[in-house]
All heavy atoms as an XYZ file, in Angstrom:
1035
protein
N      71.951     56.582     49.751
C      71.000     57.546     50.291
C      69.768     57.566     49.467
O      69.771     57.512     48.255
C      71.685     58.919     50.211
C      71.940     59.850     51.323
S      72.128     59.349     52.956
C      71.131     60.511     53.745
N      68.633     57.672     50.157
C      67.366     57.721     49.466
C      66.957     59.177     49.242
O      67.211     60.014     50.104
C      66.244     57.093     50.297
C      66.359     55.594     50.437
C      66.744     54.997     51.633
C      66.057     54.780     49.348
C      66.835     53.608     51.727
C      66.155     53.384     49.434
C      66.564     52.785     50.620
O      66.642     51.458     50.738
N      66.365     59.425     48.088
C      65.838     60.787     47.841
C      64.567     60.926     48.732
O      63.987     59.985     49.243
C      65.477     60.958     46.373
O      64.355     60.147     46.051
N      64.117     62.155     48.821
C      62.874     62.421     49.598
C      61.674     61.683     48.991
O      60.872     61.145     49.752
C      62.616     63.945     49.657
C      63.564     64.672     50.568
C      63.565     64.140     51.985
O      62.463     63.910     52.560
O      64.641     63.948     52.531
N      61.642     61.587     47.667
C      60.544     60.919     47.029
C      60.597     59.413     47.352
O      59.567     58.789     47.610
C      60.618     61.163     45.533
C      59.436     60.563     44.743
C      59.542     60.923     43.295
C      58.350     60.344     42.545
N      58.412     60.641     41.109
N      61.782     58.812     47.328
C      61.920     57.383     47.612
C      61.563     57.111     49.092
O      60.949     56.117     49.424
C      63.347     56.936     47.326
C      63.694     56.869     45.855
C      65.162     56.651     45.596
O      65.999     57.196     46.362
O      65.474     55.924     44.626
N      62.018     58.022     49.987
C      61.682     57.877     51.413
C      60.162     57.889     51.613
O      59.610     57.081     52.358
C      62.296     58.988     52.249
C      63.780     58.848     52.410
C      64.327     60.014     53.248
C      65.796     60.026     53.317
N      66.324     61.228     54.071
N      59.504     58.807     50.937
C      58.036     58.909     51.062
C      57.373     57.663     50.534
O      56.425     57.168     51.138
C      57.518     60.165     50.352
C      56.026     60.413     50.573
C      55.702     60.570     52.013
O      56.350     61.304     52.773
N      54.643     59.877     52.512
N      57.885     57.130     49.414
C      57.296     55.925     48.848
C      57.473     54.746     49.809
O      56.550     53.943     50.036
C      57.906     55.598     47.488
C      57.307     54.354     46.823
C      55.835     54.536     46.548
O      55.412     55.567     46.057
N      55.063     53.504     46.865
N      58.653     54.599     50.427
C      58.900     53.562     51.396
C      57.950     53.662     52.593
O      57.388     52.697     53.093
C      60.360     53.594     51.863
C      61.361     53.110     50.823
C      62.778     53.398     51.311
C      61.187     51.628     50.535
N      57.745     54.903     53.063
C      56.854     55.138     54.183
C      55.418     54.790     53.814
O      54.681     54.152     54.585
C      56.919     56.569     54.658
C      58.226     56.896     55.435
S      58.541     55.814     56.806
C      57.182     56.262     57.904
N      54.983     55.180     52.605
C      53.640     54.859     52.150
C      53.460     53.335     52.048
O      52.421     52.815     52.401
C      53.373     55.494     50.759
C      53.307     57.029     50.837
O      53.135     57.565     51.958
O      53.376     57.645     49.806
N      54.484     52.624     51.525
C      54.411     51.180     51.427
C      54.316     50.525     52.804
O      53.554     49.586     52.988
C      55.606     50.610     50.655
C      55.622     50.987     49.201
O      54.580     51.437     48.681
O      56.677     50.816     48.570
N      55.063     51.033     53.739
C      55.026     50.498     55.091
C      53.668     50.701     55.712
O      53.105     49.805     56.329
C      56.122     51.168     55.969
C      56.221     50.725     57.407
C      56.548     49.252     57.456
C      57.291     51.552     58.126
N      53.107     51.896     55.589
C      51.773     52.155     56.128
C      50.749     51.222     55.535
O      49.910     50.671     56.193
C      51.373     53.670     55.900
C      49.913     53.879     56.200
C      52.221     54.553     56.795
N      50.868     51.020     54.188
C      49.910     50.112     53.501
C      50.031     48.662     54.002
O      49.036     48.005     54.243
C      50.197     50.135     51.967
C      49.238     49.184     51.220
C      49.582     49.137     49.722
O      50.260     50.018     49.239
O      49.111     48.194     49.088
N      51.266     48.234     54.258
C      51.457     46.876     54.769
C      50.912     46.748     56.154
O      50.331     45.690     56.507
C      52.947     46.506     54.753
C      53.467     46.261     53.340
S      55.256     45.870     53.139
C      55.967     46.009     54.708
N      51.068     47.744     56.963
C      50.600     47.677     58.369
C      49.113     47.736     58.505
O      48.490     47.225     59.407
C      51.225     48.804     59.192
C      52.695     48.661     59.442
C      53.310     49.838     60.202
O      52.683     50.876     60.277
O      54.437     49.666     60.651
N      48.441     48.383     57.533
C      46.992     48.538     57.616
C      46.244     47.754     56.541
O      45.145     48.000     56.192
C      46.623     50.032     57.442
O      47.043     50.487     56.191
C      47.188     50.870     58.550
N      46.924     46.712     55.989
C      46.358     45.911     54.878
C      45.021     45.354     55.243
O      44.852     44.690     56.251
C      47.315     44.835     54.446
C      46.707     43.875     53.461
C      46.584     44.315     52.131
C      46.213     42.647     53.798
C      45.975     43.476     51.195
C      45.649     41.812     52.892
C      45.528     42.217     51.578
N      44.040     45.599     54.419
C      42.753     44.955     54.532
C      42.299     44.626     53.106
O      42.233     45.508     52.233
C      41.724     45.877     55.185
C      42.039     46.078     56.651
C      40.893     46.819     57.296
C      41.341     46.950     58.677
N      40.958     47.433     59.727
N      42.026     43.365     52.861
C      41.562     42.984     51.524
C      40.182     43.530     51.335
O      39.291     43.392     52.204
C      41.628     41.496     51.378
N      39.944     44.118     50.172
C      38.626     44.598     49.843
C      37.916     43.584     48.962
O      37.995     43.678     47.738
C      38.729     45.982     49.140
C      37.380     46.579     48.851
O      36.388     46.104     49.408
O      37.331     47.544     48.035
N      37.258     42.654     49.569
C      36.568     41.632     48.824
C      35.038     41.756     48.949
O      34.287     40.952     48.382
C      36.989     40.191     49.266
C      38.449     39.948     48.859
C      36.773     39.968     50.705
N      34.584     42.756     49.633
C      33.157     42.929     49.783
C      32.479     41.722     50.333
O      32.933     41.106     51.325
N      31.420     41.301     49.693
C      30.646     40.122     50.121
C      31.073     38.849     49.347
O      30.438     37.848     49.472
C      29.154     40.338     49.887
C      28.594     41.408     50.799
O      29.156     41.572     51.929
O      27.623     42.068     50.447
N      32.139     38.940     48.570
C      32.514     37.829     47.733
C      32.768     36.576     48.521
O      32.446     35.420     48.121
C      33.749     38.148     46.858
C      34.229     36.966     45.976
C      33.196     36.435     45.013
O      32.238     37.176     44.634
O      33.274     35.237     44.690
N      33.379     36.650     49.706
C      33.616     35.491     50.531
C      32.357     34.787     50.936
O      32.276     33.536     50.864
N      31.362     35.540     51.413
C      30.073     34.947     51.799
C      29.350     34.341     50.602
O      28.757     33.268     50.667
C      29.201     35.969     52.520
C      29.746     36.388     53.865
C      29.717     35.218     54.817
C      30.170     35.622     56.204
N      30.373     34.466     57.090
N      29.406     35.070     49.458
C      28.759     34.548     48.260
C      29.464     33.277     47.763
O      28.800     32.313     47.440
C      28.779     35.618     47.136
C      27.931     36.807     47.572
C      28.319     35.030     45.801
C      28.092     38.071     46.663
N      30.788     33.281     47.819
C      31.568     32.117     47.429
C      31.226     30.934     48.345
O      31.054     29.801     47.905
C      33.064     32.422     47.478
C      34.027     31.306     47.132
C      33.756     30.746     45.708
C      35.437     31.792     47.279
N      31.168     31.186     49.666
C      30.819     30.168     50.607
C      29.462     29.491     50.283
O      29.333     28.299     50.223
C      30.774     30.673     52.009
C      30.316     29.622     53.077
C      30.367     30.161     54.485
O      31.306     29.823     55.155
N      29.439     30.982     54.905
N      28.460     30.326     49.985
C      27.136     29.782     49.661
C      27.167     28.989     48.366
O      26.519     27.913     48.288
C      26.122     30.925     49.607
C      25.836     31.562     50.935
C      25.429     30.564     52.003
O      24.574     29.716     51.748
O      26.007     30.611     53.131
N      27.869     29.473     47.349
C      27.994     28.740     46.100
C      28.754     27.435     46.259
O      28.404     26.410     45.665
C      28.705     29.616     45.027
C      27.813     30.779     44.570
O      26.603     30.719     44.864
O      28.385     31.673     43.933
N      29.788     27.428     47.118
C      30.494     26.146     47.409
C      29.575     25.162     48.113
O      29.594     23.969     47.820
C      31.724     26.425     48.265
C      32.900     27.045     47.481
C      33.957     27.622     48.454
C      33.595     25.977     46.609
N      28.798     25.641     49.061
C      27.847     24.779     49.780
C      26.860     24.177     48.818
O      26.552     22.951     48.899
C      27.142     25.530     50.910
C      28.041     25.831     52.109
C      27.465     26.811     53.052
C      26.093     26.507     53.594
N      25.624     27.514     54.590
N      26.336     24.942     47.893
C      25.345     24.415     46.903
C      26.064     23.345     46.050
O      25.450     22.339     45.705
C      24.841     25.577     46.020
C      23.933     26.521     46.721
C      23.506     27.673     45.780
C      22.782     28.746     46.528
N      22.569     29.964     45.679
N      27.305     23.614     45.711
C      28.046     22.639     44.880
C      28.258     21.350     45.663
O      28.006     20.242     45.114
C      29.392     23.219     44.435
C      30.204     22.273     43.582
C      29.886     22.078     42.233
C      31.187     21.544     44.141
C      30.610     21.202     41.490
C      31.938     20.627     43.368
C      31.637     20.469     42.045
O      32.352     19.573     41.286
N      28.760     21.444     46.890
C      29.012     20.257     47.697
C      27.756     19.503     48.069
O      27.757     18.263     48.049
C      29.818     20.615     48.958
C      31.220     21.068     48.679
C      31.700     22.163     49.368
C      32.069     20.413     47.804
C      33.043     22.572     49.136
C      33.356     20.814     47.573
C      33.855     21.934     48.234
N      26.686     20.145     48.398
C      25.494     19.536     48.884
C      24.591     19.018     47.769
O      24.126     17.918     47.785
C      24.737     20.457     49.861
C      25.573     20.708     51.097
C      23.389     19.865     50.239
C      25.074     21.837     51.983
N      24.386     19.897     46.747
C      23.419     19.587     45.675
C      24.042     19.319     44.357
O      23.343     18.979     43.402
C      22.389     20.766     45.543
C      21.687     21.065     46.814
O      21.303     20.179     47.579
N      21.436     22.328     47.080
N      25.327     19.574     44.219
C      26.004     19.412     42.887
C      25.746     20.562     41.956
O      25.993     20.491     40.750
N      25.182     21.689     42.480
C      24.876     22.860     41.651
C      26.140     23.685     41.403
O      26.900     23.887     42.341
C      23.838     23.767     42.350
C      22.488     23.090     42.548
O      22.238     22.080     41.858
O      21.713     23.590     43.360
N      26.306     24.152     40.176
C      27.388     25.078     39.880
C      28.464     24.404     39.035
O      28.415     23.202     38.768
N      29.404     25.203     38.600
C      30.478     24.773     37.713
C      31.777     24.705     38.538
O      32.246     25.695     39.076
C      30.620     25.778     36.558
C      31.730     25.362     35.568
O      31.666     24.245     35.088
O      32.657     26.192     35.398
N      32.377     23.492     38.530
C      33.587     23.267     39.385
C      34.768     24.212     38.922
O      35.416     24.774     39.763
C      34.006     21.827     39.215
C      35.210     21.416     40.032
C      35.508     19.940     39.881
C      36.657     19.506     40.729
N      36.887     18.055     40.636
N      34.966     24.309     37.591
C      36.068     25.154     37.112
C      35.830     26.643     37.493
O      36.809     27.322     37.850
C      36.245     25.002     35.605
C      36.761     23.625     35.205
O      37.493     23.011     35.999
O      36.409     23.169     34.102
N      34.620     27.110     37.392
C      34.297     28.472     37.800
C      34.563     28.687     39.285
O      35.178     29.686     39.675
C      32.847     28.786     37.497
C      32.458     30.183     37.974
O      33.073     31.152     37.435
O      31.586     30.278     38.835
N      34.194     27.697     40.082
C      34.432     27.784     41.550
C      35.966     27.835     41.857
O      36.400     28.619     42.695
C      33.763     26.668     42.313
C      32.237     26.750     42.377
C      31.691     25.442     42.936
C      31.843     27.966     43.248
N      36.705     26.998     41.174
C      38.178     26.978     41.362
C      38.742     28.360     41.016
O      39.554     28.885     41.786
C      38.818     25.842     40.475
C      38.493     24.504     41.120
C      40.360     26.046     40.421
C      38.857     23.312     40.186
N      38.355     28.905     39.921
C      38.815     30.217     39.493
C      38.484     31.290     40.574
O      39.274     32.107     40.936
C      38.247     30.579     38.094
C      38.657     31.929     37.652
C      39.957     32.165     37.206
C      37.740     32.960     37.543
C      40.343     33.415     36.739
C      38.127     34.184     37.092
C      39.403     34.433     36.670
N      37.252     31.238     41.026
C      36.784     32.227     42.030
C      37.515     32.070     43.331
O      37.875     33.074     44.031
C      35.297     32.134     42.225
C      34.530     32.691     41.029
C      33.034     32.450     41.155
N      32.475     32.945     42.405
C      31.355     32.503     42.949
N      30.658     31.555     42.327
N      30.922     33.010     44.066
N      37.809     30.813     43.750
C      38.529     30.605     44.979
C      39.923     31.206     44.863
O      40.414     31.890     45.789
C      38.621     29.068     45.309
C      37.237     28.536     45.713
C      39.627     28.819     46.443
C      37.170     26.997     45.735
N      40.599     30.942     43.768
C      41.969     31.470     43.549
C      41.962     32.986     43.576
O      42.840     33.594     44.215
C      42.554     30.874     42.306
C      42.893     29.423     42.442
C      43.424     28.779     41.151
O      43.426     29.457     40.104
O      43.878     27.627     41.210
N      41.008     33.606     42.893
C      40.949     35.059     42.897
C      40.681     35.605     44.281
O      41.264     36.620     44.708
C      39.805     35.558     41.928
C      40.136     35.484     40.454
C      38.923     35.969     39.701
C      41.347     36.317     40.101
N      39.809     34.947     45.014
C      39.540     35.365     46.379
C      40.773     35.339     47.239
O      41.049     36.277     47.959
C      38.427     34.447     46.964
C      38.124     34.715     48.425
C      37.308     35.805     48.780
C      38.573     33.868     49.420
C      37.040     36.104     50.072
C      38.301     34.122     50.735
C      37.516     35.220     51.080
O      37.240     35.474     52.401
N      41.542     34.250     47.168
C      42.781     34.178     47.967
C      43.845     35.165     47.459
O      44.609     35.654     48.281
C      43.276     32.727     48.010
C      42.563     31.946     49.089
C      41.328     31.330     48.793
C      43.081     31.814     50.350
C      40.658     30.636     49.763
C      42.414     31.145     51.323
C      41.186     30.491     51.017
N      43.937     35.414     46.190
C      44.829     36.405     45.665
C      44.570     37.775     46.246
O      45.436     38.570     46.498
C      44.801     36.468     44.155
C      45.406     35.286     43.413
C      44.999     34.926     42.175
C      46.369     34.452     44.068
C      45.561     33.836     41.473
C      46.914     33.370     43.391
C      46.476     33.057     42.103
O      47.016     32.018     41.472
N      43.274     38.078     46.490
C      42.906     39.417     47.056
C      43.553     39.539     48.441
O      43.826     40.666     48.867
C      41.389     39.492     47.119
N      43.831     38.471     49.142
C      44.450     38.506     50.448
C      45.980     38.314     50.347
O      46.666     38.110     51.318
C      43.888     37.402     51.322
C      42.511     37.625     51.803
C      41.428     37.064     51.125
C      42.237     38.485     52.846
C      40.145     37.326     51.548
C      40.929     38.714     53.297
C      39.879     38.119     52.628
N      46.486     38.346     49.092
C      47.912     38.132     48.845
C      48.379     36.781     49.330
O      49.480     36.602     49.827
C      48.776     39.281     49.412
C      48.433     40.620     48.842
C      49.267     41.719     49.401
C      48.819     43.067     48.753
N      49.579     44.175     49.223
N      47.479     35.785     49.240
C      47.805     34.405     49.509
C      47.838     33.692     48.147
O      46.820     33.417     47.538
C      46.727     33.776     50.407
C      46.644     34.371     51.810
C      45.412     33.886     52.557
C      47.887     34.030     52.631
N      49.051     33.412     47.672
C      49.254     32.916     46.353
C      49.390     31.409     46.325
O      50.029     30.813     47.181
C      50.449     33.571     45.718
C      50.359     35.032     45.681
C      51.130     35.838     46.515
C      49.477     35.683     44.834
C      51.037     37.220     46.560
C      49.347     37.081     44.810
C      50.152     37.808     45.672
N      48.791     30.777     45.288
C      48.807     29.345     45.138
C      50.005     28.870     44.292
O      50.389     29.545     43.329
C      47.528     28.872     44.439
S      46.064     29.344     45.342
N      50.584     27.736     44.666
C      51.682     27.165     43.882
C      51.165     26.212     42.817
O      51.857     25.868     41.865
C      52.712     26.478     44.781
C      52.217     25.272     45.528
C      53.335     24.732     46.433
N      52.977     23.506     47.072
C      52.270     23.416     48.179
N      51.823     24.499     48.760
N      51.904     22.257     48.716
N      49.869     25.814     42.961
C      49.225     25.023     41.885
C      47.743     25.197     42.079
O      47.284     25.760     43.059
C      49.633     23.552     41.903
C      49.276     22.794     43.177
C      49.623     21.349     42.976
N      49.588     20.634     44.236
C      50.623     20.004     44.749
N      51.755     19.906     44.128
N      50.462     19.391     45.915
N      46.993     24.659     41.134
C      45.533     24.896     41.081
C      44.818     24.342     42.341
O      45.211     23.305     42.874
C      44.967     24.213     39.844
C      43.478     24.531     39.645
C      42.954     23.929     38.377
O      43.143     22.749     38.110
N      42.211     24.757     37.585
N      43.820     25.106     42.756
C      42.970     24.659     43.871
C      42.328     23.329     43.511
O      41.942     23.081     42.382
C      41.881     25.710     44.164
C      40.828     25.194     45.128
C      42.476     27.003     44.660
N      42.203     22.468     44.504
C      41.617     21.138     44.316
C      40.289     21.105     45.078
O      40.217     21.383     46.254
C      42.536     20.037     44.790
C      41.974     18.654     44.654
C      42.954     17.605     45.173
C      42.339     16.219     45.099
N      43.213     15.264     45.775
N      39.220     20.726     44.356
C      37.914     20.555     44.970
C      37.651     19.034     44.911
O      37.687     18.429     43.834
C      36.804     21.319     44.193
C      37.004     22.813     44.359
C      35.440     20.901     44.740
C      35.983     23.680     43.641
N      37.294     18.492     46.066
C      37.050     17.071     46.155
C      36.041     16.763     47.216
O      36.234     17.195     48.378
C      38.371     16.326     46.472
C      38.209     14.802     46.401
O      37.473     14.330     45.550
O      38.891     14.112     47.214
N      35.019     16.074     46.899
C      33.884     15.675     47.793
C      33.353     16.873     48.528
O      32.701     17.713     47.957
C      34.303     14.574     48.702
C      34.598     13.272     48.029
C      35.040     12.187     48.996
N      36.065     12.690     49.872
C      37.225     12.106     50.091
N      37.457     10.963     49.566
N      38.059     12.631     50.916
N      33.687     17.052     49.836
C      33.163     18.122     50.679
C      34.240     19.111     51.088
O      34.120     19.732     52.128
C      32.470     17.550     51.886
C      33.503     16.875     52.810
O      34.486     16.329     52.364
N      33.208     16.873     54.103
N      35.333     19.182     50.345
C      36.406     20.090     50.709
C      37.117     20.701     49.527
O      37.046     20.181     48.411
C      37.396     19.365     51.617
C      38.187     18.267     50.921
C      39.170     17.608     51.886
O      39.157     17.846     53.054
N      39.985     16.713     51.328
N      37.871     21.799     49.796
C      38.759     22.305     48.785
C      40.105     22.606     49.460
O      40.149     22.898     50.640
C      38.167     23.543     48.062
C      37.975     24.738     48.916
C      38.940     25.751     48.985
C      36.790     24.925     49.631
C      38.737     26.911     49.727
C      36.590     26.046     50.376
C      37.539     27.045     50.432
N      41.146     22.483     48.653
C      42.503     22.643     49.187
C      43.212     23.772     48.445
O      43.213     23.818     47.201
C      43.322     21.341     49.047
O      42.567     20.283     49.712
C      44.695     21.465     49.633
N      43.833     24.676     49.228
C      44.663     25.759     48.711
C      46.115     25.321     48.934
O      46.511     25.015     50.064
C      44.413     27.041     49.462
C      42.947     27.389     49.485
C      45.280     28.175     48.877
C      42.339     27.731     48.137
N      46.896     25.276     47.841
C      48.319     24.943     47.939
C      49.109     26.239     47.947
O      49.422     26.807     46.898
C      48.699     24.083     46.748
C      47.931     22.785     46.686
C      46.799     22.682     45.893
C      48.298     21.670     47.455
C      46.079     21.528     45.836
C      47.612     20.492     47.389
C      46.442     20.402     46.581
O      45.746     19.241     46.527
N      49.411     26.739     49.104
C      50.069     28.042     49.216
C      51.502     27.976     48.737
O      52.184     26.996     48.912
C      50.035     28.567     50.655
C      48.695     28.983     51.213
C      48.852     29.506     52.646
C      48.048     30.065     50.353
N      51.953     29.021     48.167
C      53.321     29.183     47.678
C      54.191     29.817     48.742
O      54.940     30.735     48.462
C      53.358     29.976     46.406
C      54.630     29.873     45.641
O      55.337     28.883     45.828
N      55.005     30.875     44.890
N      54.067     29.351     49.982
C      54.788     29.978     51.040
C      54.911     28.979     52.225
O      54.132     28.045     52.335
C      54.055     31.216     51.551
C      54.969     32.231     52.207
O      56.080     31.898     52.615
O      54.557     33.408     52.273
N      55.877     29.239     53.085
C      56.058     28.379     54.259
C      55.645     29.126     55.524
O      55.654     28.544     56.613
C      57.504     27.941     54.419
O      58.348     29.065     54.488
N      55.269     30.388     55.382
C      54.800     31.175     56.515
C      53.380     31.595     56.333
O      52.939     31.938     55.240
C      55.693     32.397     56.676
C      57.168     32.177     56.929
C      57.911     33.491     56.909
C      57.394     31.432     58.229
N      52.626     31.604     57.417
C      51.226     32.052     57.407
C      51.089     33.322     58.190
O      51.568     33.421     59.308
C      50.323     30.977     58.006
C      49.728     29.913     57.155
C      48.826     29.020     57.931
C      48.959     30.494     55.978
N      50.399     34.253     57.616
C      50.084     35.494     58.351
C      48.704     35.234     59.046
O      47.695     35.118     58.341
C      50.005     36.661     57.376
C      49.717     37.967     58.065
O      49.061     37.977     59.144
O      50.125     39.020     57.535
N      48.726     35.152     60.377
C      47.488     34.861     61.061
C      46.395     35.883     60.773
O      45.231     35.489     60.637
C      47.755     34.795     62.586
C      46.482     34.590     63.396
C      45.891     33.353     63.455
C      45.846     35.695     63.973
C      44.703     33.168     64.166
C      44.651     35.489     64.666
C      44.089     34.256     64.747
O      42.921     34.091     65.410
N      46.757     37.113     60.640
C      45.792     38.169     60.361
C      45.021     37.867     59.040
O      43.801     37.980     58.983
C      46.503     39.502     60.273
C      45.601     40.622     59.862
N      44.602     41.159     60.638
C      45.557     41.319     58.697
C      43.978     42.102     59.981
N      44.558     42.264     58.801
N      45.748     37.511     58.014
C      45.082     37.162     56.735
C      44.233     35.893     56.805
O      43.107     35.881     56.268
C      46.125     36.994     55.629
C      46.999     38.249     55.326
C      48.030     37.939     54.231
C      46.080     39.412     54.924
N      44.752     34.916     57.444
C      43.943     33.658     57.602
C      42.694     33.903     58.413
O      41.596     33.402     58.124
C      44.817     32.550     58.287
C      45.941     32.186     57.357
C      43.954     31.328     58.572
C      45.594     31.733     55.962
N      42.747     34.711     59.432
C      41.626     35.102     60.258
C      40.594     35.835     59.388
O      39.371     35.605     59.593
C      42.075     35.926     61.445
C      41.009     35.984     62.526
O      40.327     34.973     62.786
N      40.848     37.110     63.151
N      41.031     36.739     58.527
C      40.068     37.388     57.629
C      39.342     36.408     56.718
O      38.134     36.537     56.550
C      40.821     38.455     56.772
C      41.341     39.690     57.470
C      42.164     40.504     56.537
C      40.183     40.507     58.074
N      40.083     35.436     56.201
C      39.438     34.428     55.387
C      38.422     33.615     56.163
O      37.326     33.346     55.752
C      40.525     33.481     54.746
C      39.885     32.279     54.097
C      41.372     34.268     53.738
N      38.855     33.222     57.401
C      37.973     32.412     58.233
C      36.677     33.178     58.602
O      35.628     32.549     58.799
C      38.707     31.994     59.520
C      39.739     30.918     59.299
C      40.564     30.565     60.501
C      39.780     30.395     61.744
N      40.599     30.056     62.924
N      36.734     34.482     58.690
C      35.542     35.268     58.987
C      34.516     35.189     57.827
O      33.337     35.343     58.100
C      35.928     36.732     59.255
C      36.639     36.935     60.574
C      37.124     38.348     60.757
O      36.761     39.293     60.025
N      38.013     38.531     61.729
N      34.996     34.976     56.634
C      34.096     34.840     55.468
C      33.613     33.389     55.298
O      32.432     33.137     54.964
C      34.792     35.260     54.181
C      34.786     36.777     54.010
O      34.008     37.464     54.691
O      35.536     37.265     53.140
N      34.501     32.449     55.521
C      34.171     31.028     55.247
C      33.868     30.312     56.602
O      34.456     29.307     56.945
C      35.363     30.346     54.544
C      35.772     31.007     53.198
C      36.962     30.284     52.595
C      34.611     31.014     52.224
N      32.883     30.854     57.281
C      32.585     30.395     58.627
C      32.014     29.017     58.695
O      32.051     28.368     59.720
C      31.593     31.369     59.335
O      30.419     31.509     58.477
C      32.211     32.720     59.521
N      31.381     28.525     57.615
C      30.784     27.191     57.639
C      31.804     26.073     57.323
O      31.427     24.920     57.355
C      29.626     27.108     56.607
C      28.458     28.036     57.027
O      28.391     28.410     58.208
O      27.632     28.292     56.146
N      33.002     26.465     57.080
C      34.050     25.505     56.735
C      35.036     25.356     57.911
O      35.374     26.339     58.568
C      34.850     25.926     55.500
C      34.087     25.757     54.223
C      33.234     26.721     53.797
C      34.249     24.626     53.455
C      32.490     26.583     52.614
C      33.542     24.453     52.286
C      32.668     25.449     51.841
N      35.445     24.107     58.138
C      36.505     23.858     59.103
C      37.830     24.015     58.372
O      37.990     23.526     57.236
C      36.375     22.468     59.658
C      37.473     22.011     60.559
C      37.428     20.554     60.961
O      36.338     19.914     60.791
O      38.410     20.033     61.461
N      38.805     24.674     58.965
C      40.086     24.874     58.374
C      41.114     23.917     59.010
O      41.250     23.888     60.223
C      40.557     26.361     58.540
C      42.004     26.624     58.116
C      42.219     26.381     56.644
C      42.346     28.070     58.502
N      41.800     23.197     58.155
C      42.957     22.368     58.595
C      44.175     22.935     57.884
O      44.188     23.106     56.638
C      42.770     20.896     58.173
C      41.729     20.168     58.987
C      41.637     18.707     58.604
O      42.273     18.244     57.588
O      40.874     17.960     59.333
N      45.193     23.185     58.630
C      46.467     23.686     58.095
C      47.480     22.536     58.055
O      47.665     21.855     59.078
C      47.006     24.851     58.937
C      45.978     26.002     58.955
C      48.347     25.381     58.403
C      46.261     27.132     59.914
N      48.072     22.334     56.901
C      48.955     21.204     56.715
C      50.314     21.678     56.202
O      50.338     22.476     55.244
C      48.302     20.242     55.708
C      49.156     19.091     55.264
C      48.455     18.253     54.161
O      47.790     18.866     53.303
O      48.682     17.071     54.198
N      51.380     21.261     56.824
C      52.734     21.542     56.308
C      53.226     20.308     55.546
O      53.085     19.205     55.986
C      53.671     21.841     57.470
N      53.690     20.572     54.337
C      54.179     19.457     53.500
C      55.592     19.814     52.983
O      55.933     20.959     52.849
C      53.262     19.249     52.261
C      51.887     18.751     52.702
C      53.082     20.480     51.435
N      56.377     18.767     52.765
C      57.693     18.983     52.192
C      57.640     18.726     50.671
O      57.185     17.681     50.253
C      58.687     18.004     52.840
C      60.079     18.325     52.495
C      61.047     17.500     53.376
C      62.499     17.947     53.100
N      63.463     17.241     53.916
N      58.058     19.705     49.907
C      58.068     19.652     48.460
C      59.356     20.296     47.954
O      59.665     21.420     48.289
C      56.878     20.471     47.898
C      55.883     19.641     47.119
C      54.764     20.507     46.628
O      54.994     21.461     45.862
O      53.644     20.184     46.996
N      60.106     19.505     47.196
C      61.384     19.998     46.665
C      62.270     20.572     47.739
O      62.817     21.660     47.578
C      61.146     21.065     45.589
C      60.363     20.505     44.403
O      60.505     19.334     44.057
N      59.515     21.290     43.816
N      62.364     19.874     48.854
C      63.242     20.226     49.983
C      62.807     21.556     50.650
O      63.594     22.214     51.342
C      64.691     20.301     49.572
C      65.252     18.972     49.265
O      64.860     17.980     49.880
N      66.141     18.912     48.276
N      61.558     21.977     50.440
C      60.967     23.137     51.107
C      59.735     22.701     51.892
O      59.008     21.835     51.446
C      60.554     24.187     50.112
C      61.633     24.999     49.460
C      61.053     26.101     48.566
O      60.699     27.150     49.199
O      60.967     25.900     47.405
N      59.530     23.346     53.010
C      58.277     23.096     53.760
C      57.303     24.180     53.296
O      57.542     25.354     53.440
C      58.500     23.154     55.300
C      57.200     23.015     55.993
C      59.471     22.083     55.703
N      56.145     23.714     52.767
C      55.109     24.611     52.283
C      53.810     24.317     52.984
O      53.686     23.284     53.637
C      54.981     24.488     50.751
C      56.217     24.785     49.960
C      56.067     24.366     48.513
C      56.519     26.255     50.038
N      52.822     25.183     52.827
C      51.612     25.057     53.575
C      50.436     24.827     52.598
O      50.326     25.482     51.576
C      51.376     26.320     54.400
C      52.449     26.409     55.478
C      49.992     26.312     55.059
C      52.419     27.695     56.288
N      49.556     23.878     53.052
C      48.270     23.693     52.356
C      47.192     24.046     53.342
O      47.302     23.831     54.553
C      48.108     22.222     51.985
C      49.085     21.735     50.979
O      49.733     22.511     50.270
N      49.301     20.451     50.899
N      46.147     24.663     52.848
C      44.943     24.977     53.613
C      43.791     24.140     53.110
O      43.414     24.209     51.932
C      44.593     26.449     53.483
C      45.698     27.485     53.829
C      45.171     28.908     53.565
C      46.080     27.327     55.301
N      43.254     23.309     53.972
C      42.126     22.446     53.623
C      40.865     22.999     54.300
O      40.833     23.115     55.515
C      42.369     20.993     54.087
C      43.592     20.381     53.459
O      43.769     20.425     52.257
N      44.439     19.834     54.304
N      39.883     23.322     53.493
C      38.634     23.831     54.011
C      37.592     22.726     53.813
O      37.347     22.313     52.649
C      38.210     25.086     53.250
C      39.041     26.297     53.590
C      40.209     26.546     52.889
C      38.678     27.203     54.566
C      41.045     27.617     53.220
C      39.452     28.274     54.900
C      40.619     28.505     54.180
N      37.000     22.282     54.933
C      36.087     21.114     54.916
C      34.725     21.569     55.350
O      34.548     22.271     56.367
C      36.592     20.040     55.869
C      38.037     19.675     55.469
C      35.675     18.840     55.860
C      38.791     18.942     56.544
N      33.696     21.185     54.543
C      32.321     21.437     54.891
C      31.707     20.158     55.469
O      31.714     19.122     54.780
C      31.564     21.893     53.642
C      30.058     22.142     53.867
C      29.842     23.391     54.783
C      29.353     22.374     52.569
N      31.221     20.231     56.657
C      30.566     19.098     57.290
C      29.065     19.274     57.147
O      28.499     20.300     57.589
C      30.919     18.951     58.783
C      32.365     18.717     58.994
N      32.978     17.513     58.734
C      33.388     19.559     59.390
C      34.283     17.617     59.025
N      34.520     18.891     59.411
N      28.425     18.297     56.500
C      26.966     18.405     56.332
C      26.333     17.045     56.394
O      26.992     16.038     56.343
C      26.583     19.072     55.000
C      27.083     18.422     53.754
C      26.278     17.484     53.049
C      28.351     18.684     53.254
C      26.752     16.899     51.916
C      28.843     18.055     52.112
C      28.019     17.153     51.444
């Protein structure tokens, strides 16, 4: 049996999960512009961008199983999950509008996991 306090906490957690919205402000748009400068002109620090990408995705509760990879005109997120929440991916896509998203399922250690490839065409 749950106490009244535990019941209230469970209800609060459920409401939070149902109404989850990541509060990233303008970071997604700023990150997108910085990534474009890096890919097009070579401006910026690759390690700083990797760190910012990972923090941005953590804000959406999308956790990486290994470090983000930046290569040529794209970056790859190696998700630590086999399921995608469309609502969360849609929120990310609303910020990173200049990037094409490719979703890839890969088998690793007998598990199917998901990679997100964001590609900038210029």
